[in-house]
N, CA, C and O atoms as a GROMACS GRO file, in nm:
protein
  384
    1MET      N    1   3.234   1.589  -0.084
    1MET     CA    2   3.134   1.502  -0.030
    1MET      C    3   3.029   1.457  -0.134
    1MET      O    4   2.954   1.364  -0.106
    2PRO      N    5   3.022   1.518  -0.251
    2PRO     CA    6   2.925   1.471  -0.351
    2PRO      C    7   2.943   1.322  -0.384
    2PRO      O    8   2.845   1.252  -0.410
    3VAL      N    9   3.067   1.274  -0.384
    3VAL     CA   10   3.092   1.134  -0.413
    3VAL      C   11   3.031   1.047  -0.303
    3VAL      O   12   2.970   0.944  -0.331
    4ALA      N   13   3.048   1.087  -0.178
    4ALA     CA   14   2.993   1.012  -0.065
    4ALA      C   15   2.841   1.011  -0.070
    4ALA      O   16   2.778   0.909  -0.042
    5LEU      N   17   2.781   1.124  -0.106
    5LEU     CA   18   2.635   1.132  -0.116
    5LEU      C   19   2.583   1.037  -0.223
    5LEU      O   20   2.486   0.965  -0.199
    6GLU      N   21   2.646   1.036  -0.340
    6GLU     CA   22   2.602   0.946  -0.446
    6GLU      C   23   2.623   0.800  -0.406
    6GLU      O   24   2.540   0.714  -0.439
    7ALA      N   25   2.732   0.771  -0.337
    7ALA     CA   26   2.756   0.634  -0.290
    7ALA      C   27   2.651   0.592  -0.188
    7ALA      O   28   2.605   0.477  -0.189
    8ALA      N   29   2.611   0.683  -0.099
    8ALA     CA   30   2.508   0.653   0.000
    8ALA      C   31   2.375   0.624  -0.068
    8ALA      O   32   2.303   0.533  -0.028
    9LYS      N   33   2.341   0.702  -0.169
    9LYS     CA   34   2.216   0.678  -0.244
    9LYS      C   35   2.218   0.542  -0.313
    9LYS      O   36   2.119   0.469  -0.313
   10LYS      N   37   2.333   0.508  -0.371
   10LYS     CA   38   2.348   0.379  -0.439
   10LYS      C   39   2.331   0.264  -0.339
   10LYS      O   40   2.261   0.167  -0.367
   11GLU      N   41   2.395   0.276  -0.223
   11GLU     CA   42   2.384   0.172  -0.120
   11GLU      C   43   2.240   0.160  -0.070
   11GLU      O   44   2.194   0.049  -0.043
   12ALA      N   45   2.169   0.271  -0.056
   12ALA     CA   46   2.030   0.267  -0.012
   12ALA      C   47   1.945   0.190  -0.113
   12ALA      O   48   1.859   0.111  -0.074
   13ARG      N   49   1.969   0.213  -0.241
   13ARG     CA   50   1.894   0.141  -0.344
   13ARG      C   51   1.926  -0.009  -0.341
   13ARG      O   52   1.836  -0.093  -0.343
   14GLU      N   53   2.056  -0.041  -0.338
   14GLU     CA   54   2.098  -0.180  -0.344
   14GLU      C   55   2.067  -0.258  -0.217
   14GLU      O   56   2.010  -0.367  -0.222
   15GLU      N   57   2.102  -0.202  -0.102
   15GLU     CA   58   2.097  -0.278   0.022
   15GLU      C   59   1.966  -0.265   0.098
   15GLU      O   60   1.925  -0.358   0.167
   16VAL      N   61   1.900  -0.150   0.087
   16VAL     CA   62   1.777  -0.128   0.164
   16VAL      C   63   1.654  -0.143   0.076
   16VAL      O   64   1.546  -0.175   0.125
   17GLY      N   65   1.669  -0.119  -0.053
   17GLY     CA   66   1.555  -0.128  -0.144
   17GLY      C   67   1.471  -0.002  -0.146
   17GLY      O   68   1.349  -0.008  -0.165
   18ILE      N   69   1.537   0.114  -0.126
   18ILE     CA   70   1.468   0.242  -0.135
   18ILE      C   71   1.545   0.333  -0.230
   18ILE      O   72   1.666   0.322  -0.245
   19ASP      N   73   1.471   0.424  -0.294
   19ASP     CA   74   1.533   0.525  -0.379
   19ASP      C   75   1.522   0.658  -0.304
   19ASP      O   76   1.414   0.716  -0.299
   20PRO      N   77   1.632   0.706  -0.247
   20PRO     CA   78   1.628   0.828  -0.167
   20PRO      C   79   1.586   0.950  -0.248
   20PRO      O   80   1.635   0.972  -0.359
   21VAL      N   81   1.494   1.029  -0.192
   21VAL     CA   82   1.450   1.153  -0.255
   21VAL      C   83   1.510   1.271  -0.180
   21VAL      O   84   1.565   1.363  -0.242
   22GLU      N   85   1.500   1.270  -0.048
   22GLU     CA   86   1.557   1.377   0.034
   22GLU      C   87   1.661   1.317   0.128
   22GLU      O   88   1.629   1.234   0.213
   23VAL      N   89   1.785   1.360   0.112
   23VAL     CA   90   1.897   1.306   0.188
   23VAL      C   91   1.975   1.423   0.250
   23VAL      O   92   2.002   1.522   0.183
   24LYS      N   93   2.009   1.409   0.377
   24LYS     CA   94   2.083   1.516   0.446
   24LYS      C   95   2.207   1.456   0.513
   24LYS      O   96   2.198   1.355   0.584
   25HIS      N   97   2.322   1.519   0.490
   25HIS     CA   98   2.445   1.479   0.559
   25HIS      C   99   2.435   1.525   0.704
   25HIS      O  100   2.408   1.642   0.731
   26ILE      N  101   2.457   1.432   0.798
   26ILE     CA  102   2.446   1.470   0.940
   26ILE      C  103   2.578   1.463   1.014
   26ILE      O  104   2.592   1.525   1.120
   27TRP      N  105   2.676   1.388   0.962
   27TRP     CA  106   2.801   1.378   1.037
   27TRP      C  107   2.908   1.315   0.951
   27TRP      O  108   2.880   1.231   0.866
   28THR      N  109   3.032   1.356   0.974
   28THR     CA  110   3.148   1.289   0.918
   28THR      C  111   3.235   1.247   1.035
   28THR      O  112   3.282   1.330   1.112
   29SER      N  113   3.256   1.117   1.047
   29SER     CA  114   3.337   1.064   1.156
   29SER      C  115   3.479   1.045   1.105
   29SER      O  116   3.503   0.971   1.009
   30VAL      N  117   3.573   1.113   1.168
   30VAL     CA  118   3.714   1.103   1.130
   30VAL      C  119   3.783   1.013   1.232
   30VAL      O  120   3.775   1.038   1.353
   31CYS      N  121   3.850   0.911   1.183
   31CYS     CA  122   3.908   0.810   1.272
   31CYS      C  123   4.018   0.866   1.361
   31CYS      O  124   4.023   0.832   1.480
   32GLY      N  125   4.104   0.949   1.310
   32GLY     CA  126   4.212   1.002   1.392
   32GLY      C  127   4.306   1.088   1.310
   32GLY      O  128   4.292   1.098   1.188
   33ALA      N  129   4.401   1.149   1.378
   33ALA     CA  130   4.492   1.241   1.312
   33ALA      C  131   4.585   1.171   1.212
   33ALA      O  132   4.625   1.230   1.112
   34THR      N  133   4.620   1.046   1.240
   34THR     CA  134   4.717   0.977   1.154
   34THR      C  135   4.654   0.868   1.068
   34THR      O  136   4.722   0.806   0.987
   35VAL      N  137   4.524   0.844   1.085
   35VAL     CA  138   4.455   0.742   1.008
   35VAL      C  139   4.347   0.809   0.924
   35VAL      O  140   4.262   0.881   0.977
   36VAL      N  141   4.349   0.785   0.794
   36VAL     CA  142   4.246   0.841   0.708
   36VAL      C  143   4.142   0.732   0.682
   36VAL      O  144   4.165   0.639   0.604
   37TRP      N  145   4.028   0.745   0.750
   37TRP     CA  146   3.920   0.650   0.731
   37TRP      C  147   3.792   0.719   0.776
   37TRP      O  148   3.738   0.689   0.882
   38ASP      N  149   3.746   0.810   0.693
   38ASP     CA  150   3.628   0.887   0.728
   38ASP      C  151   3.502   0.810   0.693
   38ASP      O  152   3.496   0.741   0.592
   39LEU      N  153   3.401   0.822   0.778
   39LEU     CA  154   3.269   0.766   0.752
   39LEU      C  155   3.172   0.882   0.741
   39LEU      O  156   3.169   0.969   0.828
   40TYR      N  157   3.093   0.882   0.638
   40TYR     CA  158   2.994   0.987   0.617
   40TYR      C  159   2.857   0.930   0.652
   40TYR      O  160   2.820   0.822   0.608
   41TYR      N  161   2.782   1.005   0.732
   41TYR     CA  162   2.651   0.961   0.776
   41TYR      C  163   2.544   1.053   0.717
   41TYR      O  164   2.558   1.175   0.717
   42PHE      N  165   2.438   0.990   0.667
   42PHE     CA  166   2.328   1.062   0.604
   42PHE      C  167   2.196   1.014   0.662
   42PHE      O  168   2.185   0.901   0.709
   43VAL      N  169   2.097   1.101   0.659
   43VAL     CA  170   1.960   1.065   0.696
   43VAL      C  171   1.874   1.081   0.572
   43VAL      O  172   1.878   1.183   0.504
   44VAL      N  173   1.797   0.979   0.543
   44VAL     CA  174   1.701   0.983   0.432
   44VAL      C  175   1.565   1.011   0.493
   44VAL      O  176   1.512   0.929   0.568
   45SER      N  177   1.508   1.127   0.461
   45SER     CA  178   1.379   1.164   0.519
   45SER      C  179   1.263   1.140   0.423
   45SER      O  180   1.147   1.134   0.466
   46GLN      N  181   1.292   1.128   0.295
   46GLN     CA  182   1.190   1.094   0.196
   46GLN      C  183   1.250   0.996   0.096
   46GLN      O  184   1.366   1.009   0.055
   47PHE      N  185   1.170   0.898   0.058
   47PHE     CA  186   1.219   0.797  -0.035
   47PHE      C  187   1.102   0.729  -0.105
   47PHE      O  188   0.986   0.741  -0.064
   48THR      N  189   1.135   0.659  -0.211
   48THR     CA  190   1.040   0.575  -0.282
   48THR      C  191   1.083   0.431  -0.258
   48THR      O  192   1.200   0.397  -0.277
   49LYS      N  193   0.990   0.348  -0.216
   49LYS     CA  194   1.022   0.207  -0.193
   49LYS      C  195   1.033   0.136  -0.327
   49LYS      O  196   0.945   0.148  -0.412
   50LEU      N  197   1.141   0.062  -0.346
   50LEU     CA  198   1.163  -0.013  -0.469
   50LEU      C  199   1.100  -0.152  -0.458
   50LEU      O  200   1.063  -0.195  -0.349
   51GLU      N  201   1.090  -0.220  -0.571
   51GLU     CA  202   1.033  -0.355  -0.573
   51GLU      C  203   1.112  -0.451  -0.484
   51GLU      O  204   1.054  -0.535  -0.415
   52SER      N  205   1.245  -0.436  -0.485
   52SER     CA  206   1.329  -0.527  -0.407
   52SER      C  207   1.468  -0.468  -0.389
   52SER      O  208   1.500  -0.363  -0.446
   53GLN      N  209   1.548  -0.534  -0.311
   53GLN     CA  210   1.688  -0.499  -0.294
   53GLN      C  211   1.767  -0.562  -0.409
   53GLN      O  212   1.717  -0.648  -0.481
   54SER      N  213   1.890  -0.517  -0.424
   54SER     CA  214   1.981  -0.582  -0.520
   54SER      C  215   2.122  -0.583  -0.460
   54SER      O  216   2.213  -0.519  -0.512
   55PRO      N  217   2.138  -0.658  -0.349
   55PRO     CA  218   2.270  -0.661  -0.284
   55PRO      C  219   2.374  -0.731  -0.372
   55PRO      O  220   2.341  -0.808  -0.462
   56GLU      N  221   2.500  -0.701  -0.342
   56GLU     CA  222   2.609  -0.765  -0.414
   56GLU      C  223   2.617  -0.911  -0.371
   56GLU      O  224   2.567  -0.949  -0.265
   57GLU      N  225   2.680  -0.991  -0.453
   57GLU     CA  226   2.693  -1.133  -0.422
   57GLU      C  227   2.760  -1.152  -0.286
   57GLU      O  228   2.861  -1.089  -0.256
   58GLY      N  229   2.702  -1.237  -0.205
   58GLY     CA  230   2.757  -1.265  -0.073
   58GLY      C  231   2.699  -1.179   0.038
   58GLY      O  232   2.718  -1.209   0.156
   59GLU      N  233   2.629  -1.072   0.001
   59GLU     CA  234   2.567  -0.986   0.102
   59GLU      C  235   2.432  -1.043   0.141
   59GLU      O  236   2.350  -1.075   0.055
   60ASN      N  237   2.409  -1.055   0.269
   60ASN     CA  238   2.281  -1.102   0.321
   60ASN      C  239   2.228  -0.993   0.414
   60ASN      O  240   2.257  -0.992   0.534
   61ILE      N  241   2.150  -0.903   0.358
   61ILE     CA  242   2.106  -0.784   0.431
   61ILE      C  243   1.954  -0.789   0.445
   61ILE      O  244   1.882  -0.804   0.347
   62LYS      N  245   1.908  -0.776   0.569
   62LYS     CA  246   1.765  -0.776   0.597
   62LYS      C  247   1.730  -0.644   0.665
   62LYS      O  248   1.742  -0.633   0.787
   63PRO      N  249   1.686  -0.544   0.588
   63PRO     CA  250   1.651  -0.415   0.647
   63PRO      C  251   1.536  -0.428   0.747
   63PRO      O  252   1.446  -0.509   0.729
   64SER      N  253   1.543  -0.347   0.851
   64SER     CA  254   1.437  -0.340   0.951
   64SER      C  255   1.403  -0.195   0.975
   64SER      O  256   1.489  -0.108   0.962
   65TRP      N  257   1.278  -0.168   1.009
   65TRP     CA  258   1.233  -0.032   1.036
   65TRP      C  259   1.214  -0.017   1.185
   65TRP      O  260   1.154  -0.104   1.250
   66PHE      N  261   1.264   0.093   1.242
   66PHE     CA  262   1.255   0.119   1.385
   66PHE      C  263   1.202   0.260   1.410
   66PHE      O  264   1.232   0.353   1.335
   67SER      N  265   1.125   0.274   1.515
   67SER     CA  266   1.089   0.409   1.562
   67SER      C  267   1.215   0.470   1.621
   67SER      O  268   1.312   0.399   1.646
   68PHE      N  269   1.214   0.602   1.643
   68PHE     CA  270   1.332   0.666   1.704
   68PHE      C  271   1.360   0.606   1.841
   68PHE      O  272   1.476   0.583   1.876
   69GLY      N  273   1.256   0.581   1.919
   69GLY     CA  274   1.274   0.524   2.052
   69GLY      C  275   1.335   0.384   2.046
   69GLY      O  276   1.425   0.352   2.124
   70ASP      N  277   1.287   0.302   1.953
   70ASP     CA  278   1.342   0.167   1.939
   70ASP      C  279   1.484   0.170   1.885
   70ASP      O  280   1.566   0.085   1.921
   71ALA      N  281   1.514   0.267   1.797
   71ALA     CA  282   1.651   0.279   1.745
   71ALA      C  283   1.747   0.315   1.860
   71ALA      O  284   1.859   0.264   1.865
   72LYS      N  285   1.703   0.401   1.950
   72LYS     CA  286   1.786   0.438   2.066
   72LYS      C  287   1.809   0.315   2.153
   72LYS      O  288   1.922   0.292   2.198
   73LYS      N  289   1.705   0.238   2.178
   73LYS     CA  290   1.720   0.116   2.259
   73LYS      C  291   1.818   0.020   2.193
   73LYS      O  292   1.901  -0.041   2.260
   74LEU      N  293   1.809   0.005   2.061
   74LEU     CA  294   1.900  -0.082   1.988
   74LEU      C  295   2.044  -0.034   2.002
   74LEU      O  296   2.134  -0.114   2.028
   75ALA      N  297   2.066   0.096   1.986
   75ALA     CA  298   2.201   0.152   1.997
   75ALA      C  299   2.260   0.129   2.136
   75ALA      O  300   2.379   0.102   2.150
   76LEU      N  301   2.176   0.139   2.238
   76LEU     CA  302   2.225   0.123   2.375
   76LEU      C  303   2.235  -0.023   2.419
   76LEU      O  304   2.295  -0.052   2.523
   77SER      N  305   2.177  -0.114   2.342
   77SER     CA  306   2.173  -0.255   2.381
   77SER      C  307   2.304  -0.330   2.361
   77SER      O  308   2.323  -0.437   2.418
   78GLY      N  309   2.395  -0.273   2.282
   78GLY     CA  310   2.519  -0.343   2.251
   78GLY      C  311   2.508  -0.432   2.128
   78GLY      O  312   2.605  -0.500   2.094
   79LYS      N  313   2.393  -0.434   2.062
   79LYS     CA  314   2.373  -0.520   1.945
   79LYS      C  315   2.426  -0.459   1.816
   79LYS      O  316   2.439  -0.530   1.715
   80MET      N  317   2.458  -0.331   1.816
   80MET     CA  318   2.521  -0.268   1.700
   80MET      C  319   2.672  -0.283   1.716
   80MET      O  320   2.727  -0.250   1.822
   81SER      N  321   2.739  -0.332   1.612
   81SER     CA  322   2.881  -0.366   1.627
   81SER      C  323   2.976  -0.251   1.596
   81SER      O  324   3.093  -0.258   1.635
   82GLU      N  325   2.932  -0.147   1.531
   82GLU     CA  326   3.022  -0.036   1.493
   82GLU      C  327   3.000   0.080   1.590
   82GLU      O  328   2.900   0.151   1.582
   83ASP      N  329   3.094   0.098   1.681
   83ASP     CA  330   3.079   0.197   1.788
   83ASP      C  331   3.062   0.340   1.736
   83ASP      O  332   2.987   0.418   1.794
   84ARG      N  333   3.132   0.375   1.628
   84ARG     CA  334   3.116   0.511   1.575
   84ARG      C  335   2.974   0.533   1.527
   84ARG      O  336   2.918   0.641   1.545
   85SER      N  337   2.916   0.432   1.465
   85SER     CA  338   2.778   0.444   1.418
   85SER      C  339   2.681   0.457   1.534
   85SER      O  340   2.582   0.530   1.525
   86VAL      N  341   2.707   0.388   1.643
   86VAL     CA  342   2.624   0.401   1.764
   86VAL      C  343   2.628   0.545   1.813
   86VAL      O  344   2.524   0.603   1.844
   87ALA      N  345   2.747   0.601   1.822
   87ALA     CA  346   2.762   0.738   1.871
   87ALA      C  347   2.690   0.838   1.781
   87ALA      O  348   2.622   0.928   1.830
   88VAL      N  349   2.705   0.823   1.651
   88VAL     CA  350   2.641   0.916   1.557
   88VAL      C  351   2.489   0.901   1.564
   88VAL      O  352   2.417   1.000   1.564
   89LEU      N  353   2.440   0.777   1.572
   89LEU     CA  354   2.296   0.754   1.582
   89LEU      C  355   2.240   0.818   1.709
   89LEU      O  356   2.137   0.885   1.704
   90LEU      N  357   2.306   0.798   1.822
   90LEU     CA  358   2.257   0.857   1.947
   90LEU      C  359   2.262   1.009   1.942
   90LEU      O  360   2.170   1.075   1.992
   91ARG      N  361   2.366   1.065   1.884
   91ARG     CA  362   2.376   1.211   1.869
   91ARG      C  363   2.260   1.263   1.784
   91ARG      O  364   2.197   1.363   1.818
   92PHE      N  365   2.232   1.195   1.672
   92PHE     CA  366   2.121   1.234   1.586
   92PHE      C  367   1.988   1.224   1.660
   92PHE      O  368   1.907   1.316   1.655
   93LEU      N  369   1.965   1.113   1.726
   93LEU     CA  370   1.837   1.092   1.796
   93LEU      C  371   1.816   1.195   1.907
   93LEU      O  372   1.702   1.227   1.942
   94ASN      N  373   1.923   1.246   1.961
   94ASN     CA  374   1.912   1.349   2.065
   94ASN      C  375   1.868   1.483   2.009
   94ASN      O  376   1.828   1.571   2.085
   95THR      N  377   1.876   1.500   1.876
   95THR     CA  378   1.839   1.627   1.815
   95THR      C  379   1.697   1.627   1.758
   95THR      O  380   1.646   1.733   1.721
   96VAL      N  381   1.634   1.512   1.750
   96VAL     CA  382   1.499   1.505   1.691
   96VAL      C  383   1.392   1.497   1.797
   96VAL      O  384   1.273   1.490   1.764
   0.00000   0.00000   0.00000
């Protein structure tokens, strides 16, 4: 998982514009017994805000900040397109 952790930190810097200081692995979603497509989920609890994002060419990413309550409403609204991420987010929010 060290590779996934470093990749998550890199994506946070590029796509969100933050430099993660404290990162915790919260879940690994395994697609199925015959399909290898694991998703690793992390929570960043401390970070340094960078001057700007540096997304890859063609990426149009606009980060938004949500309270835990608003994140739960978003997950339940149907506006998040990745169902596994919705499930992991709701599971996490239920623990905080």
